[in-house]
KOLBATOR-386914 format. One record per atom (N, C-alpha, C, O, CB): residue in three letters; atom name; x, y, z. Coordinates in nm, 4 decimals, always signed. Each point is the difference from the previous one (the first is absolute). Glycine has a CB too. Example, Ala and Ser with C-alpha at 12.3 -4.5 7.8 and 13.67 -1.06 7.14 Angstrom:
// residues 2
 res atom       px       py       pz
 Ala    N  +1.3190  -0.5690  +0.7800
 Ala   CA  -0.0890  +0.1190  +0.0000
 Ala    C  +0.0900  +0.1200  +0.0000
 Ala    O  +0.1036  -0.0019  +0.0665
 Ala   CB  -0.2928  -0.1154  +0.0581
 Ser    N  +0.1542  +0.2223  -0.1966
 Ser   CA  +0.0820  +0.1190  +0.0060
 Ser    C  -0.0770  +0.1090  +0.0730
 Ser    O  +0.0509  +0.1108  +0.0169
 Ser   CB  +0.0675  -0.1736  -0.2314
//
This chain:
// residues 108
 res atom       px       py       pz
 Unk    N  +4.9676  -5.7979  +3.2003
 Unk   CA  +0.1090  +0.0959  +0.0090
 Unk    C  +0.0190  +0.0396  +0.1460
 Unk    O  -0.0970  +0.0186  +0.0734
 Unk   CB  +0.0502  +0.0666  -0.3078
 Unk    N  +0.1692  -0.0728  +0.2745
 Unk   CA  +0.0324  +0.0358  +0.1364
 Unk    C  -0.0178  +0.1500  +0.0189
 Unk    O  +0.0442  +0.0791  -0.0834
 Unk   CB  +0.1168  -0.2721  +0.0997
 Unk    N  -0.2255  +0.2321  +0.0930
 Unk   CA  -0.0212  +0.1414  +0.0275
 Unk    C  +0.0913  +0.0451  +0.1126
 Unk    O  +0.0552  -0.0812  +0.0743
 Unk   CB  -0.2933  +0.0635  -0.1513
 Unk    N  +0.2525  +0.1486  +0.0878
 Unk   CA  +0.0864  +0.0538  +0.1042
 Unk    C  -0.0585  -0.0272  +0.1386
 Unk    O  +0.0750  -0.0173  +0.0961
 Unk   CB  +0.0043  +0.1949  -0.2551
 Unk    N  -0.2120  -0.1815  +0.1704
 Unk   CA  -0.0593  -0.0297  +0.1304
 Unk    C  +0.0290  -0.1445  +0.0409
 Unk    O  +0.0159  -0.0295  +0.1184
 Unk   CB  -0.1970  +0.1991  -0.1622
 Unk    N  +0.1880  -0.2602  -0.0557
 Unk   CA  +0.0357  -0.1384  +0.0292
 Unk    C  +0.1424  -0.0091  +0.0530
 Unk    O  +0.0275  -0.0710  +0.0967
 Unk   CB  -0.1855  -0.0068  -0.2748
 Unk    N  +0.2486  +0.1513  +0.1126
 Unk   CA  +0.1404  -0.0010  +0.0421
 Unk    C  +0.0131  +0.0596  +0.1396
 Unk    O  +0.0738  -0.0524  +0.0834
 Unk   CB  +0.0013  +0.0709  -0.3234
 Unk    N  -0.1467  +0.0914  +0.2658
 Unk   CA  +0.0053  +0.0625  +0.1324
 Unk    C  -0.0557  -0.0945  +0.1060
 Unk    O  +0.0539  -0.0080  +0.1104
 Unk   CB  -0.0765  +0.2353  -0.2159
 Unk    N  -0.0850  -0.2989  +0.0728
 Unk   CA  -0.0571  -0.0969  +0.0941
 Unk    C  +0.0958  -0.1145  +0.0268
 Unk    O  +0.0111  -0.0472  +0.1131
 Unk   CB  -0.2387  +0.1071  -0.1932
 Unk    N  +0.2968  -0.1046  -0.0239
 Unk   CA  +0.0977  -0.1073  +0.0169
 Unk    C  +0.1157  +0.0455  +0.0876
 Unk    O  +0.0500  -0.0756  +0.0833
 Unk   CB  -0.1134  -0.0170  -0.3069
 Unk    N  +0.1051  +0.2167  +0.2039
 Unk   CA  +0.1088  +0.0538  +0.0820
 Unk    C  -0.0426  +0.0081  +0.1457
 Unk    O  +0.0761  -0.0375  +0.0891
 Unk   CB  +0.0095  +0.1684  -0.2856
 Unk    N  -0.2081  -0.0816  +0.2217
 Unk   CA  -0.0499  +0.0088  +0.1368
 Unk    C  -0.0117  -0.1379  +0.0631
 Unk    O  +0.0297  -0.0168  +0.1183
 Unk   CB  -0.1533  +0.2253  -0.1785
 Unk    N  +0.0808  -0.3070  -0.0174
 Unk   CA  -0.0099  -0.1363  +0.0522
 Unk    C  +0.1383  -0.0546  +0.0340
 Unk    O  +0.0167  -0.0701  +0.0998
 Unk   CB  -0.2252  +0.0327  -0.2354
 Unk    N  +0.3069  +0.0694  +0.0528
 Unk   CA  +0.1356  -0.0477  +0.0251
 Unk    C  +0.0577  +0.0629  +0.1259
 Unk    O  +0.0789  -0.0634  +0.0701
 Unk   CB  -0.0465  +0.0304  -0.3155
 Unk    N  -0.0707  +0.1570  +0.2751
 Unk   CA  +0.0490  +0.0652  +0.1212
 Unk    C  -0.0540  -0.0691  +0.1246
 Unk    O  +0.0665  -0.0001  +0.1036
 Unk   CB  -0.0515  +0.2172  -0.2275
 Unk    N  -0.1326  -0.2751  +0.1160
 Unk   CA  -0.0609  -0.0619  +0.1169
 Unk    C  +0.0387  -0.1445  +0.0207
 Unk    O  -0.0649  -0.0689  +0.0787
 Unk   CB  -0.1202  +0.2225  -0.1094
 Unk    N  +0.2884  -0.2029  -0.0367
 Unk   CA  +0.0377  -0.1402  +0.0117
 Unk    C  +0.0637  -0.0345  +0.1343
 Unk    O  +0.0111  -0.1177  +0.0344
 Unk   CB  +0.0195  +0.1164  -0.2791
 Unk    N  +0.0101  +0.0993  +0.3187
 Unk   CA  +0.0594  -0.0278  +0.1304
 Unk    C  +0.1336  +0.0678  +0.0163
 Unk    O  +0.0688  +0.0292  -0.0978
 Unk   CB  -0.1867  -0.2455  +0.1016
 Unk    N  +0.1540  +0.2410  +0.1194
 Unk   CA  +0.1231  +0.0726  +0.0273
 Unk    C  +0.1244  -0.0849  -0.0228
 Unk    O  +0.1090  +0.0553  -0.0140
 Unk   CB  -0.2345  +0.0806  +0.1781
 Unk    N  +0.1131  -0.2683  -0.1683
 Unk   CA  +0.1153  -0.0870  -0.0199
 Unk    C  +0.0240  -0.0331  -0.1462
 Unk    O  +0.0931  -0.0741  -0.0315
 Unk   CB  -0.1349  -0.0198  +0.2556
 Unk    N  -0.0410  +0.1476  -0.3152
 Unk   CA  +0.0149  -0.0337  -0.1409
 Unk    C  +0.1118  +0.0814  -0.0639
 Unk    O  +0.0532  +0.0935  +0.0600
 Unk   CB  -0.2965  -0.1519  -0.0705
 Unk    N  +0.2774  +0.0211  -0.1117
 Unk   CA  +0.1015  +0.0732  -0.0746
 Unk    C  -0.0498  +0.1363  -0.0441
 Unk    O  +0.0793  +0.0868  -0.0362
 Unk   CB  +0.0145  -0.3030  -0.0401
 Unk    N  -0.2262  +0.2353  +0.0793
 Unk   CA  -0.0575  +0.1255  -0.0451
 Unk    C  -0.0165  +0.1011  +0.1122
 Unk    O  -0.0534  +0.1087  -0.0220
 Unk   CB  -0.0625  -0.2351  -0.1547
 Unk    N  +0.1611  +0.0920  +0.2966
 Unk   CA  -0.0135  +0.0918  +0.1124
 Unk    C  +0.0890  +0.1211  -0.0220
 Unk    O  +0.1037  -0.0093  -0.0656
 Unk   CB  -0.1574  -0.1817  +0.2205
 Unk    N  +0.0129  +0.3043  -0.0999
 Unk   CA  +0.0802  +0.1212  -0.0133
 Unk    C  +0.1330  -0.0200  +0.0726
 Unk    O  +0.0041  -0.0634  +0.1054
 Unk   CB  -0.2132  +0.2074  -0.1215
 Unk    N  +0.3172  -0.0905  -0.0395
 Unk   CA  +0.1305  -0.0164  +0.0628
 Unk    C  +0.0076  +0.0778  +0.1311
 Unk    O  -0.0772  +0.0925  +0.0252
 Unk   CB  +0.1806  -0.1249  -0.2514
 Unk    N  -0.0077  -0.0087  +0.3081
 Unk   CA  +0.0221  +0.0694  +0.1270
 Unk    C  +0.0454  +0.1426  -0.0267
 Unk    O  +0.0539  +0.0299  -0.1065
 Unk   CB  +0.0049  -0.2472  +0.2197
 Unk    N  -0.0805  +0.3041  -0.0170
 Unk   CA  +0.0374  +0.1406  -0.0143
 Unk    C  +0.1482  +0.0093  -0.0355
 Unk    O  +0.0847  -0.0580  +0.0680
 Unk   CB  -0.2635  +0.1280  +0.0980
 Unk    N  +0.2091  +0.0029  -0.2723
 Unk   CA  +0.1384  +0.0183  -0.0406
 Unk    C  +0.0408  -0.0909  -0.1140
 Unk    O  +0.0916  +0.0342  -0.0748
 Unk   CB  -0.0422  +0.0338  +0.3050
 Unk    N  -0.1145  -0.1837  -0.2466
 Unk   CA  +0.0348  -0.0904  -0.1086
 Unk    C  -0.0734  +0.0441  -0.1254
 Unk    O  -0.1207  -0.0211  -0.0120
 Unk   CB  +0.1595  -0.1700  +0.1732
 Unk    N  +0.0322  +0.2515  -0.2538
 Unk   CA  -0.0603  +0.0488  -0.1229
 Unk    C  -0.0795  +0.1282  +0.0185
 Unk    O  -0.0737  +0.0417  -0.0893
 Unk   CB  +0.0650  -0.2748  +0.0134
 Unk    N  +0.0238  +0.2943  +0.1902
 Unk   CA  -0.0768  +0.1220  +0.0279
 Unk    C  +0.0661  +0.1195  -0.0669
 Unk    O  +0.1221  +0.0064  -0.0140
 Unk   CB  -0.2004  -0.1020  +0.2334
 Unk    N  -0.0039  +0.1881  -0.2595
 Unk   CA  +0.0477  +0.1242  -0.0601
 Unk    C  -0.0290  +0.1116  +0.0983
 Unk    O  -0.1162  +0.0263  +0.0310
 Unk   CB  +0.0778  -0.1105  -0.2687
 Unk    N  +0.1407  +0.1494  +0.2866
 Unk   CA  -0.0190  +0.1100  +0.0944
 Unk    C  -0.0564  -0.0465  +0.1327
 Unk    O  -0.0661  +0.0775  +0.0692
 Unk   CB  +0.0317  +0.0731  -0.2613
 Unk    N  +0.0591  -0.2760  +0.2293
 Unk   CA  -0.0489  -0.0508  +0.1278
 Unk    C  -0.1440  -0.0487  -0.0047
 Unk    O  -0.0519  -0.0476  +0.1010
 Unk   CB  +0.2083  +0.2023  +0.0075
 Unk    N  -0.2227  -0.1436  -0.2247
 Unk   CA  -0.1370  -0.0466  -0.0124
 Unk    C  -0.0066  -0.1170  -0.0969
 Unk    O  +0.0757  -0.0066  -0.0969
 Unk   CB  -0.1612  +0.2371  +0.1476
 Unk    N  -0.0058  -0.3225  -0.0233
 Unk   CA  -0.0184  -0.1146  -0.0874
 Unk    C  -0.0806  +0.0447  -0.1212
 Unk    O  -0.1054  +0.0614  +0.0161
 Unk   CB  +0.1155  -0.2234  +0.1796
 Unk    N  +0.0373  +0.1324  -0.3172
 Unk   CA  -0.0760  +0.0399  -0.1185
 Unk    C  -0.1348  -0.0728  -0.0037
 Unk    O  -0.0072  -0.1196  +0.0281
 Unk   CB  +0.2227  +0.1630  -0.1532
 Unk    N  -0.3199  +0.0281  +0.0909
 Unk   CA  -0.1343  -0.0564  -0.0023
 Unk    C  -0.0513  +0.0011  -0.1440
 Unk    O  -0.0251  +0.1063  -0.0568
 Unk   CB  -0.0194  -0.0280  +0.2951
 Unk    N  +0.0291  -0.1967  -0.2965
 Unk   CA  -0.0402  -0.0134  -0.1393
 Unk    C  -0.1377  +0.0606  -0.0246
 Unk    O  -0.0205  +0.0710  -0.0984
 Unk   CB  +0.1588  -0.2780  +0.0821
 Unk    N  -0.2323  +0.1789  +0.1059
 Unk   CA  -0.1362  +0.0509  -0.0217
 Unk    C  -0.0042  +0.1527  +0.0057
 Unk    O  -0.0758  +0.0621  -0.0745
 Unk   CB  -0.0160  -0.2735  +0.1735
 Unk    N  +0.1717  +0.2722  -0.0123
 Unk   CA  +0.0050  +0.1465  +0.0065
 Unk    C  +0.0618  +0.0574  -0.1269
 Unk    O  -0.0421  +0.1052  -0.0480
 Unk   CB  +0.0602  -0.1164  +0.2982
 Unk    N  +0.0819  -0.0581  -0.3045
 Unk   CA  +0.0622  +0.0446  -0.1235
 Unk    C  -0.1001  -0.0049  -0.1154
 Unk    O  -0.0083  +0.0941  -0.0789
 Unk   CB  +0.2313  -0.1750  +0.1624
 Unk    N  -0.2983  -0.0274  -0.0935
 Unk   CA  -0.0994  -0.0130  -0.1068
 Unk    C  -0.1093  +0.1044  +0.0168
 Unk    O  -0.0446  +0.0607  -0.0973
 Unk   CB  +0.0928  -0.3068  +0.0795
 Unk    N  -0.0911  +0.2667  +0.1423
 Unk   CA  -0.1041  +0.0992  +0.0261
 Unk    C  +0.0453  +0.1394  -0.0407
 Unk    O  -0.0764  +0.0740  -0.0620
 Unk   CB  -0.0079  -0.2146  +0.2502
 Unk    N  +0.2071  +0.1775  -0.1545
 Unk   CA  +0.0481  +0.1333  -0.0364
 Unk    C  +0.0159  +0.0138  -0.1510
 Unk    O  -0.0213  +0.1084  -0.0543
 Unk   CB  +0.1383  -0.0929  +0.2747
 Unk    N  -0.0798  -0.1236  -0.2891
 Unk   CA  +0.0116  +0.0053  -0.1458
 Unk    C  -0.1363  +0.0212  -0.0648
 Unk    O  -0.0130  +0.0789  -0.0935
 Unk   CB  +0.2136  -0.2288  +0.1050
 Unk    N  -0.3022  +0.0794  +0.0382
 Unk   CA  -0.1347  +0.0156  -0.0539
 Unk    C  -0.0528  +0.1401  +0.0290
 Unk    O  -0.0647  +0.0607  -0.0854
 Unk   CB  +0.0228  -0.3071  +0.1153
 Unk    N  +0.0689  +0.2979  +0.0895
 Unk   CA  -0.0426  +0.1358  +0.0327
 Unk    C  +0.0709  +0.1025  -0.0884
 Unk    O  -0.0600  +0.1004  -0.0384
 Unk   CB  +0.0162  -0.1727  +0.2749
 Unk    N  +0.1696  +0.0482  -0.2688
 Unk   CA  +0.0735  +0.0894  -0.0891
 Unk    C  -0.0594  +0.0029  -0.1395
 Unk    O  -0.0085  +0.1056  -0.0627
 Unk   CB  +0.2129  -0.1497  +0.1949
 Unk    N  -0.2456  -0.0731  -0.1809
 Unk   CA  -0.0645  -0.0065  -0.1311
 Unk    C  -0.1332  +0.0741  +0.0039
 Unk    O  -0.0351  +0.0714  -0.0939
 Unk   CB  +0.1473  -0.2924  +0.0464
 Unk    N  -0.1858  +0.2035  +0.1565
 Unk   CA  -0.1268  +0.0715  +0.0145
 Unk    C  +0.0192  +0.1503  +0.0040
 Unk    O  -0.0784  +0.0750  -0.0581
 Unk   CB  -0.0122  -0.2706  +0.1791
 Unk    N  +0.1947  +0.2392  -0.0525
 Unk   CA  +0.0284  +0.1440  +0.0075
 Unk    C  +0.0383  +0.0554  -0.1366
 Unk    O  -0.0403  +0.1106  -0.0361
 Unk   CB  +0.1143  -0.1384  +0.2739
 Unk    N  +0.0042  -0.0494  -0.3141
 Unk   CA  +0.0379  +0.0449  -0.1350
 Unk    C  -0.1232  +0.0090  -0.0893
 Unk    O  -0.0122  +0.0928  -0.0799
 Unk   CB  +0.2399  -0.1979  +0.1066
 Unk    N  -0.3187  +0.0097  -0.0135
 Unk   CA  -0.1238  +0.0039  -0.0777
 Unk    C  -0.0879  +0.1172  +0.0384
 Unk    O  -0.0602  +0.0642  -0.0862
 Unk   CB  +0.0713  -0.3100  +0.0654
 Unk    N  -0.0187  +0.2740  +0.1501
 Unk   CA  -0.0797  +0.1138  +0.0458
 Unk    C  +0.0583  +0.1316  -0.0506
 Unk    O  -0.0740  +0.0906  -0.0385
 Unk   CB  +0.0077  -0.2207  +0.2422
 Unk    N  +0.1990  +0.1402  -0.2035
 Unk   CA  +0.0648  +0.1215  -0.0504
 Unk    C  -0.0287  +0.0181  -0.1483
 Unk    O  -0.0258  +0.1112  -0.0460
 Unk   CB  +0.2066  -0.1347  +0.2187
 Unk    N  -0.1761  -0.0875  -0.2478
 Unk   CA  -0.0302  +0.0075  -0.1432
 Unk    C  -0.1445  +0.0424  -0.0221
 Unk    O  -0.0283  +0.0813  -0.0879
 Unk   CB  +0.1994  -0.2590  +0.0416
 Unk    N  -0.2627  +0.1227  +0.1261
 Unk   CA  -0.1410  +0.0384  -0.0118
 Unk    C  -0.0196  +0.1485  +0.0282
 Unk    O  -0.0753  +0.0675  -0.0702
 Unk   CB  +0.0088  -0.2990  +0.1377
 Unk    N  +0.1337  +0.2819  +0.0344
 Unk   CA  -0.0115  +0.1421  +0.0339
 Unk    C  +0.0534  +0.0881  -0.1126
 Unk    O  -0.0591  +0.1030  -0.0324
 Unk   CB  +0.0809  -0.1610  +0.2752
 Unk    N  +0.0899  +0.0170  -0.3019
 Unk   CA  +0.0583  +0.0775  -0.1096
 Unk    C  -0.0916  +0.0002  -0.1226
 Unk    O  -0.0157  +0.1025  -0.0663
 Unk   CB  +0.2452  -0.1589  +0.1516
 Unk    N  -0.2896  -0.0590  -0.1149
 Unk   CA  -0.0912  -0.0078  -0.1144
 Unk    C  -0.1219  +0.0875  +0.0250
 Unk    O  -0.0439  +0.0723  -0.0894
 Unk   CB  +0.1228  -0.3061  +0.0380
 Unk    N  -0.1340  +0.2279  +0.1726
 Unk   CA  -0.1159  +0.0835  +0.0322
 Unk    C  +0.0347  +0.1481  -0.0085
 Unk    O  -0.0809  +0.0801  -0.0468
 Unk   CB  -0.0065  -0.2617  +0.1952
 Unk    N  +0.2063  +0.2180  -0.1037
 Unk   CA  +0.0430  +0.1395  -0.0080
 Unk    C  +0.0191  +0.0424  -0.1452
 Unk    O  -0.0302  +0.1137  -0.0360
 Unk   CB  +0.1412  -0.1353  +0.2601
 Unk    N  -0.0607  -0.0696  -0.3078
 Unk   CA  +0.0198  +0.0324  -0.1412
 Unk    C  -0.1342  +0.0195  -0.0703
 Unk    O  -0.0139  +0.0879  -0.0850
 Unk   CB  +0.2292  -0.2181  +0.0855
 Unk    N  -0.3135  +0.0482  +0.0353
 Unk   CA  -0.1328  +0.0140  -0.0590
 Unk    C  -0.0596  +0.1360  +0.0366
 Unk    O  -0.0683  +0.0628  -0.0809
 Unk   CB  +0.0349  -0.3132  +0.0913
 Unk    N  +0.0599  +0.2945  +0.1112
 Unk   CA  -0.0481  +0.1303  +0.0451
 Unk    C  +0.0855  +0.1158  -0.0474
 Unk    O  -0.0321  +0.1158  +0.0266
 Unk   CB  -0.0606  -0.2295  +0.1694
 Unk    N  +0.2025  +0.0835  -0.2668
 Unk   CA  +0.0868  +0.1052  -0.0513
 Unk    C  +0.0946  +0.0571  +0.1031
 Unk    O  +0.0520  +0.1099  -0.0187
 Unk   CB  -0.2287  -0.0577  -0.1401
 Unk    N  +0.2006  -0.1249  +0.2687
 Unk   CA  +0.0851  +0.0512  +0.1072
 Unk    C  +0.1358  -0.0691  +0.0078
 Unk    O  +0.0773  +0.0275  +0.0918
 Unk   CB  -0.2837  +0.0271  +0.0320
 Unk    N  +0.2372  -0.1435  -0.2178
 Unk   CA  +0.1266  -0.0736  +0.0077
 Unk    C  +0.0707  +0.0028  -0.1345
 Unk    O  -0.0626  +0.0077  -0.1057
 Unk   CB  -0.0321  -0.1562  +0.2849
 Unk    N  +0.2252  +0.1420  -0.1719
 Unk   CA  +0.0828  -0.0057  -0.1192
 Unk    C  -0.0026  -0.1432  -0.0542
 Unk    O  -0.0006  -0.0954  +0.0778
 Unk   CB  +0.1493  +0.2849  +0.0071
 Unk    N  -0.1503  -0.2048  -0.2156
 Unk   CA  -0.0060  -0.1309  -0.0624
 Unk    C  +0.1230  -0.0855  +0.0336
 Unk    O  -0.0107  -0.1221  +0.0108
 Unk   CB  -0.1256  +0.2230  -0.1948
 Unk    N  +0.2510  -0.0382  +0.2002
 Unk   CA  +0.1227  -0.0722  +0.0345
 Unk    C  -0.0144  -0.0669  +0.1371
 Unk    O  +0.0419  -0.1143  +0.0182
 Unk   CB  +0.0943  +0.2774  -0.1559
 Unk    N  -0.1954  -0.0921  +0.2335
 Unk   CA  -0.0209  -0.0568  +0.1332
 Unk    C  -0.0964  -0.1184  -0.0046
 Unk    O  +0.0180  -0.0980  +0.0723
 Unk   CB  +0.0251  +0.3236  +0.0280
 Unk    N  -0.1450  -0.2163  -0.1853
 Unk   CA  -0.0974  -0.1095  -0.0135
 Unk    C  +0.0683  -0.1232  -0.0572
 Unk    O  -0.0154  -0.1103  +0.0525
 Unk   CB  -0.1720  +0.2758  -0.0855
 Unk    N  +0.2625  -0.1470  -0.0741
 Unk   CA  +0.0680  -0.1134  -0.0640
 Unk    C  +0.1008  -0.0621  +0.0960
 Unk    O  +0.0120  -0.1224  +0.0060
 Unk   CB  -0.0420  +0.2293  -0.2322
 Unk    N  +0.1020  -0.0248  +0.3007
 Unk   CA  +0.0973  -0.0512  +0.0970
 Unk    C  -0.0686  -0.0818  +0.1085
 Unk    O  +0.0474  -0.1083  +0.0344
 Unk   CB  +0.0998  +0.3055  -0.0796
 Unk    N  -0.2574  -0.1478  +0.0994
 Unk   CA  -0.0714  -0.0714  +0.1054
 Unk    C  -0.0567  -0.1325  -0.0512
 Unk    O  +0.0053  -0.1011  +0.0700
 Unk   CB  -0.0613  +0.3208  +0.0373
 Unk    N  +0.0022  -0.2191  -0.2286
 Unk   CA  -0.0548  -0.1230  -0.0569
 Unk    C  +0.1115  -0.1005  -0.0266
 Unk    O  -0.0178  -0.1193  +0.0244
 Unk   CB  -0.1709  +0.2497  -0.1276
 Unk    N  +0.3033  -0.0840  +0.0535
 Unk   CA  +0.1135  -0.0893  -0.0256
 Unk    C  +0.0539  -0.0594  +0.1298
 Unk    O  +0.0347  -0.1180  +0.0041
 Unk   CB  +0.0231  +0.2526  -0.2073
 Unk    N  -0.0505  -0.0537  +0.3098
 Unk   CA  +0.0445  -0.0515  +0.1300
 Unk    C  -0.0965  -0.1058  +0.0524
 Unk    O  +0.0421  -0.1018  +0.0549
 Unk   CB  +0.0675  +0.3223  -0.0054
 Unk    N  -0.2378  -0.1959  -0.0666
 Unk   CA  -0.1007  -0.0955  +0.0442
 Unk    C  +0.0117  -0.1302  -0.0781
 Unk    O  -0.0080  -0.1085  +0.0577
 Unk   CB  -0.1444  +0.2976  +0.0047
 Unk    N  +0.1713  -0.1786  -0.1928
 Unk   CA  +0.0150  -0.1194  -0.0840
 Unk    C  +0.1245  -0.0797  +0.0380
 Unk    O  -0.0043  -0.1229  +0.0068
 Unk   CB  -0.1136  +0.2422  -0.1926
 Unk    N  +0.2278  -0.0498  +0.2104
 Unk   CA  +0.1238  -0.0682  +0.0394
 Unk    C  -0.0166  -0.0695  +0.1352
 Unk    O  +0.0503  -0.1106  +0.0196
 Unk   CB  +0.0833  +0.2803  -0.1488
 Unk    N  -0.2040  -0.1053  +0.2224
 Unk   CA  -0.0224  -0.0611  +0.1311
 Unk    C  -0.0854  -0.1257  -0.0122
 Unk    O  +0.0267  -0.1002  +0.0664
 Unk   CB  -0.0082  +0.3259  +0.0409
 Unk    N  -0.1201  -0.2208  -0.1912
 Unk   CA  -0.0859  -0.1175  -0.0190
 Unk    C  +0.0777  -0.1130  -0.0660
 Unk    O  -0.0115  -0.1154  +0.0412
 Unk   CB  -0.1898  +0.2644  -0.0600
 Unk    N  +0.2801  -0.1171  -0.0830
 Unk   CA  +0.0804  -0.1027  -0.0670
 Unk    C  +0.0996  -0.0639  +0.0962
 Unk    O  +0.0220  -0.1211  -0.0045
 Unk   CB  -0.0473  +0.2453  -0.2115
 Unk    N  +0.0851  -0.0440  +0.3023
 Unk   CA  +0.0935  -0.0539  +0.0991
 Unk    C  -0.0712  -0.0911  +0.0981
 Unk    O  +0.0499  -0.1077  +0.0327
 Unk   CB  +0.0910  +0.3119  -0.0554
 Unk    N  -0.2574  -0.1616  +0.0697
 Unk   CA  -0.0768  -0.0817  +0.0935
 Unk    C  -0.0412  -0.1323  -0.0633
 Unk    O  +0.0052  -0.1039  +0.0658
 Unk   CB  -0.0875  +0.3120  +0.0453
 Unk    N  +0.0421  -0.2060  -0.2360
 Unk   CA  -0.0384  -0.1229  -0.0693
 Unk    C  +0.1206  -0.0924  -0.0159
 Unk    O  -0.0122  -0.1214  +0.0163
 Unk   CB  -0.1696  +0.2463  -0.1381
 Unk    N  +0.2983  -0.0678  +0.0900
 Unk   CA  +0.1209  -0.0814  -0.0139
 Unk    C  +0.0381  -0.0654  +0.1326
 Unk    O  +0.0378  -0.1171  +0.0037
 Unk   CB  +0.0404  +0.2683  -0.1879
 Unk    N  -0.0883  -0.0751  +0.2926
 Unk   CA  +0.0310  -0.0554  +0.1322
 Unk    C  -0.1004  -0.1093  +0.0362
 Unk    O  +0.0377  -0.1046  +0.0528
 Unk   CB  +0.0621  +0.3254  +0.0187
 Unk    N  -0.2282  -0.1960  -0.1002
 Unk   CA  -0.1028  -0.1014  +0.0268
 Unk    C  +0.0297  -0.1284  -0.0761
 Unk    O  -0.0123  -0.1092  +0.0554
 Unk   CB  -0.1567  +0.2904  -0.0174
 Unk    N  +0.2083  -0.1687  -0.1652
 Unk   CA  +0.0316  -0.1175  -0.0804
 Unk    C  +0.1179  -0.0767  +0.0575
 Unk    O  +0.0009  -0.1231  -0.0012
 Unk   CB  -0.0893  +0.2405  -0.1997
 Unk    N  +0.1889  -0.0443  +0.2518
 Unk   CA  +0.1159  -0.0669  +0.0611
 Unk    C  -0.0384  -0.0713  +0.1288
 Unk    O  +0.0499  -0.1090  +0.0280
 Unk   CB  +0.1000  +0.2814  -0.1287
 Unk    N  -0.2385  -0.1114  +0.1793
 Unk   CA  -0.0462  -0.0623  +0.1241
 Unk    C  -0.0751  -0.1284  -0.0320
 Unk    O  +0.0205  -0.1023  +0.0654
 Unk   CB  -0.0355  +0.3276  +0.0472
 Unk    N  -0.0713  -0.2202  -0.2122
 Unk   CA  -0.0763  -0.1183  -0.0389
 Unk    C  +0.0928  -0.1089  -0.0515
 Unk    O  -0.0164  -0.1169  +0.0349
 Unk   CB  -0.1807  +0.2614  -0.0901
 Unk    N  +0.2942  -0.1076  -0.0272
 Unk   CA  +0.0957  -0.0986  -0.0513
 Unk    C  +0.0805  -0.0619  +0.1133
 Unk    O  +0.0267  -0.1202  -0.0015
 Unk   CB  -0.0127  +0.2468  -0.2139
 Unk    N  +0.0249  -0.0460  +0.3132
 Unk   CA  +0.0746  -0.0521  +0.1147
 Unk    C  -0.0860  -0.0952  +0.0821
 Unk    O  +0.0470  -0.1055  +0.0428
 Unk   CB  +0.0892  +0.3158  -0.0365
 Unk    N  -0.2612  -0.1734  +0.0155
 Unk   CA  -0.0920  -0.0857  +0.0745
 Unk    C  -0.0183  -0.1334  -0.0721
 Unk    O  +0.0027  -0.1056  +0.0632
 Unk   CB  -0.1208  +0.3090  +0.0277
 Unk    N  +0.0994  -0.1990  -0.2228
 Unk   CA  -0.0175  -0.1234  -0.0764
 Unk    C  +0.1247  -0.0865  +0.0063
 Unk    O  -0.0098  -0.1223  +0.0095
 Unk   CB  -0.1494  +0.2404  -0.1611
 Unk    N  +0.2771  -0.0553  +0.1462
 Unk   CA  +0.1260  -0.0743  +0.0092
 Unk    C  +0.0126  -0.0676  +0.1369
 Unk    O  +0.0425  -0.1152  +0.0092
 Unk   CB  +0.0652  +0.2770  -0.1708
 Unk    N  -0.1442  -0.0908  +0.2659
 Unk   CA  +0.0052  -0.0575  +0.1361
 Unk    C  -0.0955  -0.1177  +0.0094
 Unk    O  +0.0331  -0.1024  +0.0599
 Unk   CB  +0.0269  +0.3271  +0.0386
 Unk    N  -0.1772  -0.2111  -0.1567
 Unk   CA  -0.0988  -0.1087  +0.0070
 Unk    C  +0.0452  -0.1229  -0.0764
 Unk    O  -0.0431  -0.1110  +0.0315
 Unk   CB  -0.1360  +0.2807  -0.0093
 Unk    N  +0.2660  -0.1526  -0.1230
 Unk   CA  +0.0515  -0.1143  -0.0753
 Unk    C  +0.1140  -0.0721  +0.0719
 Unk    O  +0.0339  -0.1131  -0.0349
 Unk   CB  -0.1007  +0.2310  -0.1730
 Unk    N  +0.1257  -0.0531  +0.3077
 Unk   CA  +0.1114  -0.0605  +0.0731
 Unk    C  -0.0464  -0.1218  +0.0791
 Unk    O  -0.1079  -0.0003  +0.0594
 Unk   CB  +0.2188  +0.2247  -0.0442
 Unk    N  -0.0285  -0.3258  -0.0159
 Unk   CA  -0.0313  -0.1183  +0.0793
 Unk    C  +0.0632  +0.0150  +0.1364
 Unk    O  +0.1151  +0.0419  +0.0129
 Unk   CB  -0.1295  -0.1862  -0.2188
 Unk    N  -0.0622  +0.1094  +0.3071
 Unk   CA  +0.0465  +0.0158  +0.1363
 Unk    C  +0.0602  -0.1287  +0.0483
 Unk    O  +0.0457  -0.0079  +0.1140
 Unk   CB  -0.2187  +0.1804  -0.0705
//
């Protein structure tokens, strides 16, 4: 089974193929958003950190509820947000893996 670390390693390897390859970052302004080149690894990192933050918030709410300091509605909301974030991250991971597999099947 393909893991996310494998996909990340493959992406990093593809970035190092050389500046003249098709995978090189575009010149400043070509496809740039707000004058900056979009960075895939930074986007993935921030998404994973967001999922971690949602999980930490849910953990804090559950701990507060156990201690009698939190409303049950807040606990359920935090847990649901955490679950939705994890499901979204898994869906994105699956799409990345499917895209990688499709690229690997392409004939050059």
